[in-house]
Structure formats: C-alpha cells, structure tokens
N, C-alpha and C positions, 0 to 999 in steps of 0.2 A: 659301484658293488654293493647289493644289497647284505644286511648283517648276518641272515638268516643264512648265507650263504658260510661263515664262519663259525656257526654252531655244528657241535660234534653231530656223533649218532645220534638220531631220533629211538624214544624207546616207549616202551607200553609195559603195562602189569600185568603177567599174568600168574595164573593163580594155579600156587602149590598144591603139587600130588598128594593125597592121604597117605602116604606111605609111615611107615612105623621110625625110619631115622629122622622125618619131618615134625612127625609129633612129637617123637624126643627131643628137638633141636629145640624145640618153640616151645615147651615144658620148661627147661631149663633154662630160658630166657631170664634175665634178673626183672625182677618183679616191681620194682621201682622204674625199669626203663620204661617209657612210652613210644609204642610204635605204632603210629595210626592206620598205617596200612598191615598190620598182623598178614601172614599167612600168602604174600605178594610178593615178589621178588623184580628185577631193575632189570631190563635187557636189552640189548641195542637191536636196530633193526636194519636190518641192510636194505639201499633203496630196490634193490631188485624185488626184497622180502618175499622171499620162496619158501619161508619158513614157517615151519606150524604142520608143518605133512610128517605124520609117524612114520618113524620106521620100525619094523617086525622085529629087530633087533639091534644091541649097541653097547657097545663098551666103554667105558669111562675107567681111566688110568692115572695115580698120581704118584708123579717119577719122583726120586729122589736122587742124591750121586750116586748109592750102593741097592737099592731097591726098586719097587715097584708093586703097587697092590690096584691089583686091577677087578673090576664086576662088569659083568656082563647083565644086562636087562633086557627081556624080551616082554612084548608088549600082550603076550601073555600072563604076565607076573611072574613068572619064575626066574630067580636070581642066582650066579653064582660068581663066584669070587677064589681069588686066587693072589698069592703072591712070588715074584722073579726078582730075580740079580739084574743088573746092568752091566753085564759080561758080556761078551757075541755068542757066548753058546747059550747064556739064559733068556738072550732078545729072541736064539731063533726058538726056545722053547716056548717062549710068548710069545709068537708068529704063528708056532704051531697049534697050541690052548687056542687061540682064536680059528683057525680055521677049522678045529676040530670042532668048536662047537656052532660054526655058521654066521660069525659075526664078522659082518664086511667092514664093519666101519668103525671107530676107536677116536673118541675124545682124548686131550691131555692140555695142559697149560704151557705156557711155554716160560717154563724155571730155569730162570739162566739160560745154560746150555746143557741141562740133564735132558731135554727132549730129543738134540740134533742127530743122537747116534739111533734113538730110538726110532726117530722118522725114517730115515735111511736104509733103518732095513726091513721096514715095513711097507714103507712107500710101493713098493713093486705090486704086494700081493693085495691090500688093506688101504680103504681111504681113511684118511691120518687128519683129523682137523685139529690145528691148533689157535687154541681158544687164547683170548688174551685175559691175561689172569683180572686185568682193571675193566673188562666185560663182565664176569660173572664173580662177582664178589656173594660170598656166603654171609648168610644170615647171622646176627653173635648167636653166638651159643655154644654144643658142644663140637671140637674140633678133633677128625682123627683122619689117619689114611684111609682109612674103610669110610668114612661118610663122605670124605671128598670124592673117592671114585667112585661111590652111589648115587652123590649127586651131579657127578660130570657126566655118568651114564643116564640118568634121568632126565638130565637137558638135551643129551645125545639123540636120546632114544625118540622124544618128543622136536626134533628140529628146530631147538632153542638157542644152538650155538651160530657165533658169525663168524669163521674162520680166517684165522691171519692168514695174511696174503705169502706164499710158501714161494720162493724162485725153483725154478727146473735145473737138474742138475749141473747140466753147462753153464746157464746165469750164476749158479751159486761157486763155481768152481773159478767163472770170471771177478766175481765181483772177491772172492777171498784174497784175489791177490791188488787187487785196486786197495781191501783196508790193508794187507799185509807192505805195501807201499808206504801208506799213508803213515803206518807205525815205523816203519824206518827215517822218513822225514824228519819227523817227530825224535828222535833218535840222535840224528842230525845235526837238529837243533841242537837239543841239549850239550852236545858233545862241542860246538862252536860258542854256545853262551859260557860253557865251563873254561875254555881258553879265554876267553873277552876277561871270564873273572881273572882268573891266575895271571893275567896280562899285569890286568889294573893292580894287582892288591902287587905287582912288582912296580908299582911307578912308571910302567910301561903303557904312554897312552896312543899307542899304533892306532886305532879304530877311529883317533878324531882328526889324523892325518891322511888315512889310505880307505877310499869307498868302503872296499871289497876288499877286507882282511884274507880273505877267503880263496879270491882270484889269483893268477899269477903272481901276482907283484908282491901282493900279499904273504902267499906263502914262500917265495923268495927269502923276503925279508924275514918270517919265522924260523926257517931255514938256515937260516945265516944264522940269528942269534941261538939257534939248538945245537949249530956247532964251532960257537966262541969264535965266530968272524968281528975283524973289525966292521967297523961303523961305515966307514968310506970303502972297504971292500965288499958290505953288502949294497950299498948305493949303485958303485959301479958295474954291478951284476943285475940293476933289475930292468926289466923287460920292457916297461912300459915309460915312454920316454914323458908323459905326459904327468908320471910322478915321482921321476926321475927331478922336475921341475920344483917339486917340494923336499930336494935334497935340505935346503937346512931347518924345515918343520921334522922332517923325518929324526934328525940328527936329534934337535931337542925333544922327542917324545920317548927316544930309547936311552938317555942317558944314563940310566940305571941298566945293571946285570942281572940273568938270570941266576937263582942258586941251582943246586943240584936237584932240590927235592923237585923245585916247579918247575924244571930242563924234565924231567922224566914225567909229571902230571902233561905235561901239554907234547912230548913225544907221544905218549898214551893213547889223547886223545883223537889228534892227529890219525894216527895209525889205526886207530879204531874207525874214525872217519871214512877212512879210505877204504876200508872193508865195507861198512856199511855203504858206500858208493857202488860199488862192485855187484852188492846184492842187488840196490835200487836199477841200477844198467841190466841187469839177469833181468826184475821181474818186470823192467818197459819192453824190453827181446818177445818176454813173452804176452805181455799184452798186446804185441803188435802184430802178433803171430795169431793171437785168439781171435783180433775183431775182424779179421777180414770179413767175417761172413754180416758186420755191419758197418761195412766202410763207410755208404752210404747216410746212415745216419751218425757218422763220426763224419763226415764232412759238413752237416749240415750244422751243429752245433761248435764245429773250430769256425763256423762263417760269423759268429757274435764275437762281441768286438769281448775281449778280454778272457776268452775260451781257448785254451791252446790241447796238443795232444794229451796231456795226462789228466787236466780238467776235464777234459769231452771224457775219457775212456773214465773216471770216475764217479760222472752224471751219471751215462748212461748204464753204468755196471749197477747203482744202487737203485735210479727207476726200475731196469729190465722191460719189460712187456708195458708202454705207454699206452697200449690200445686200451689199457685193461681201467684206466681210467675216464669216465664220460667229459670230462672237462677240465681248465687248467687249475680251477680253483680247487678242486678235488684234490688234484695231484700237488698242488700247494698246501691244503691241509692234509694232509696223508705224511706229507713230511714237515709238519709241523711249523708251517714260516706264514702261519696267517695267526691272525690276537687271538689271546680268548676273550669269548665273550660271555656277560653276568648279567642277564634281564628282568626283573621284575617289573609287571605292570608297566607301567610307560615309560618306566628308568632303564637306560642299557649304558651298561660300563663294558669298554676293550680296555681291557691293560695287553700285558707284554705278549710272544707269541708262545703258543702252546706247546713247542719245542717235542709235539708227538712225533715218531717215526725215528729215521734215521740220523743219527749224528754225524755219519760222516759226512751225508750228503748235504745237511745243512752246512756244514765247515767247506766243506770244497765250496757252496755257492757265493759263502760269504768271502771266500778267495778272490774268487772273480769278479763279486761286484766290486771290491779294492781296486783290481787290477780295470775296470769298465769304467770304472768313475774317473779313472787319468786321461783317458781318452780325449782327447783335446776335438771339441769340436761337435764329438759325436751328442745324438740325443739322449744316449742312457746316461751322460754323464749333464746333461743339461736338467734329465729328472731327478739327478742325485742332487747337485746344487738348489733344485728349485725346491726339494724337501727337508733338506738339509737349514736351508734357513728360517724353515720352520719348525722344524721337531728336534734337530741338531744332526750330530756325524753317526752317532751310532744306528738311529732310529732312520734315516736315511739308507746306508748300509744295507739293513734287513729287509726292507721297501724295494731298491733295487736289485737284490738276488731273488727277491718272490716276480719280481717283474722280470729277471731274464729266465727265469723259470717256466713260468707263464708263454715268454715268447718262445722257447725252446720246444714247449709243447705244441704249440701252432705251428711250428715248420716242421716238427717230424710227423707228425698228422697229415698236413699237406705233403711232406718230404719236397720242401722250398728253402733253398737259401736265404740265408739272411740278409738283406738291403736296408741300407741306413734309408731313415725315412728323409725324401724330396730330391735323392739319387733318380731314381726310377723314373724315366717317364710315363706322365699321368694322361692315360687317353681317355676320352668322352663318348660314350654310344652314340651313335647316327642314328636316326631316325631317316628313313628313305622312304619319299611318299612313293605309292603303288603304280602311280601313271609315270612316273620317273622310270622306273624300273622296268616296266614293262617296252616303252619305246627307247630305252639306251640313256648314256649323258651325255653331255656336252661338255667340251676341254674346261668350260670355267666349271660348270656344276662339280667335275673331278676335282679340280682344283681346290673347290669352297670345302671339298668331304676331305680331302690330306690336312688343311688347315686347319679344320677342327678336330682332328686328330692327333693334331703337336706337332703334323711336319711346317718345317720351313719352304715356299717355294720363292726362287729366285730365276729369273728368263737367263737366259744367255743368248747373248749376241757373236754369231759368228762371223769373221769377216769373208771377203769374196772366195779364196781359196781352202775356208772351210769345211 
C-alpha cells in the first residue's frame, strides 16, 4: 500500500476576505509572531472537491451550552447577527429566524454534544453543516462568539467547509443502542473486578481455581459464601463435575471467612450485575428487532472469524452506510486504524495509528481481532503470528483489526460471504477454439475441459446386469 494512502485530507491555501473582522484580527496579532503566510487559511479539501461554489446566503452559529450566537452573511455583503438560547422553544425561534431571513444553510462546529439538539431541530428544514473544529481552526488573535459565528458564516458562504458525516435518524437510533450496550458491558466488567478485589483482600483465591468465577459454578460458590454455608455444603452443590474434581483446591482457596462489610459489598455488586445484565438482554432484543432491515449485511459480517452477533451489530452501527467510502483504505483511515505519517523531503516517518473517528469501532475491532487471532488454522491467525514475530503483539492486533475491517468492506460491497482462502474450489478460465465450438465436442474434449476446471473424472465399470 502506498504511503500516500495514509495521509490525511489534502489542503489548499485560501485568501481571506477583507472583512473588518479579519482586518481587526490580523492587526491584533502579536508583533513578535512570525506568520510567513499572513492572510491565508489552511482548509481541507474533500475528494469530490465540489467546494468553492459560492452561496447567496449562509449562516454561521457558535453554539455553547446555554447560548447560540448566529451570523447571517449574504453575497451582497449584508450581515445580520442574533443571539438565542438552547431550550426547545429558543431553538424553534432560531429556526424561524433563519427561515424569515431566507437562509437555508447553517454551519456550526461539532463542539461536544451541544450541536446535537440544534441539528435535530433544524435538519428537516435547513441544510446543516457540522464542521470538525480541527479542520477550521482560527488564526490567532481576537476570539469572541460574534467573531467565531462571523468566521463560520464566511466560510460557509464560500462553500469552504467539509461537512462532517452525520447519520440518518434511524442509524443514529441504532448506534445509540450499541453504544449504550458497550457502556453497560464496561460497568459489568467494573463490578466483576470489584468482586475479585474484595475476595482477594479477604484472602480468598477462588479465581485461581475456578476458570469463570461468574459462571454457574462460580456464582454457586459465591452465594454459598455469602449465605455462610460450610465448604462441604458448597462443594456438594456445585453443578459442574469438572469443578468438583478440584474440591481440595477449592477448600484450600476459601479457608478464610468473609466479614459483614465484605459480604455487603459483594452482595451489592452481584445484585447490580444482575440488573445491568437485564438491561443488556433488553438492548440485545431491541438490536435483533431493528437489524432486520440489514439482515444480509449482518450475516456477511458474522461469516468472518471472530465476529459474533453483538460485534457485527456494533460494527455495522458505527460504519453506517459503507457505500459512502470509495475504498477500504479510506474506511480504515476514517476510523483511525492507519498509521500517522510525517513526510519531509525524502524522509518518511510513520508512527502509531491516528485514532481519528469512532473510538467505539476501534474498540470492537480490537476485540474481534483478539478473537480471530485464536482461531486455530485460520489465515487471519497466521497473519497475526507473522506480524507479531516482527512487530510485537500490540501492533499485530491493530494490524489484524484493520485487515478484518478491509475484508469486511469488500464483502459488504460485493455482498459475499467470507470463505477461508484455500477452501473454495479454484477454477481456471477455459479457452475454446472457435472451430471446435462450431463442430461440437468429442467425449475426450469434454473430459479435458472438466479436468481443467478442477473436476476429477473416473470411469465406472458396470456388470452385465448393470
């Protein structure tokens, strides 16, 4: 893969308009500061590059927790500024103000979560451009809400903002479920770690004997300890015969008793775990009902080793419409699974991954990569082992995560299931002579064609009665 594939968005230098705000800003720059490109601004360019087409009117909105400062610019030079709150009624007033002024496009920065309710109110009637703050950094100088909104309006008027990728309502709702599930799973993990810590502080080393402390046998032992049962009673009721074989080790690991405070803490953690698990089960049911429209994509994702239902649903939710990406490299770059590139003259340095885009997708892809790396005999595991030998385990896992994401992109675009390389029967194209095609085929010619296609031909001898 060429190194240029890892580079971020291309850029160009755009001459700033000679508006009063720009002149004041440049005049206020520190006299000691050296700007070799004074009066220019670094702007990203999308691949389609439909930018540069000026609009007749545009609005820039500087959004905060409780206030919105908006500026409307027109191509004729007129300017209109106003201030609004962020309550629902104020957002409706902001929407009406835009419509009354004939403004059908508004640009805003993606600051935290403050832009989300504004986007939801405006999206049905107004074209909303959500700009990445990293892409539209201000030149140093004066900074006020009015200047920021004026700057956004100016960029939007000249169509110099690359809009962020915003999902449709249905996709946003589906993604919110997968992210909520991820948060609950992390809470459940914290509770499990807390129980391990409380047991360890009481000199009870069950985790060294029982493989899964929160499986049926592990929970049975924990409940027995909390109910102050004897060790023999606890071991007798263990449902797993395999765990019962380690009865001596279990007795040795729980020689000490729990005091009242530790019993309370462990009981509380177990109860919370049960409630969290109920919420996770409910979300899983909602996910199964909502993903019916993408059932084929789900099956394709689950055909890849290491991807189960939950991880497949999460990946599809985070990617959204995969046809928005023209190549797997751009998909991997969008989600920050490509290395950082620093090039100067003939020197090229690559570093760690950029970590741009959704951290949720990177997290689930790393989990998938860990699972795929344990599939004995798979090509993905062989790839992981090969990279691990050269770069170490951490780099190998991230490389495998990116490889799986690129494979998934190809499968989704072609609507194909994953097949382990080497298992599918390979066929070679057959070149037929035109004269042979016209006169027909002899039996031997047909046998030769079948053999070239990968078939094995055997002659069956039949008896007299056959």
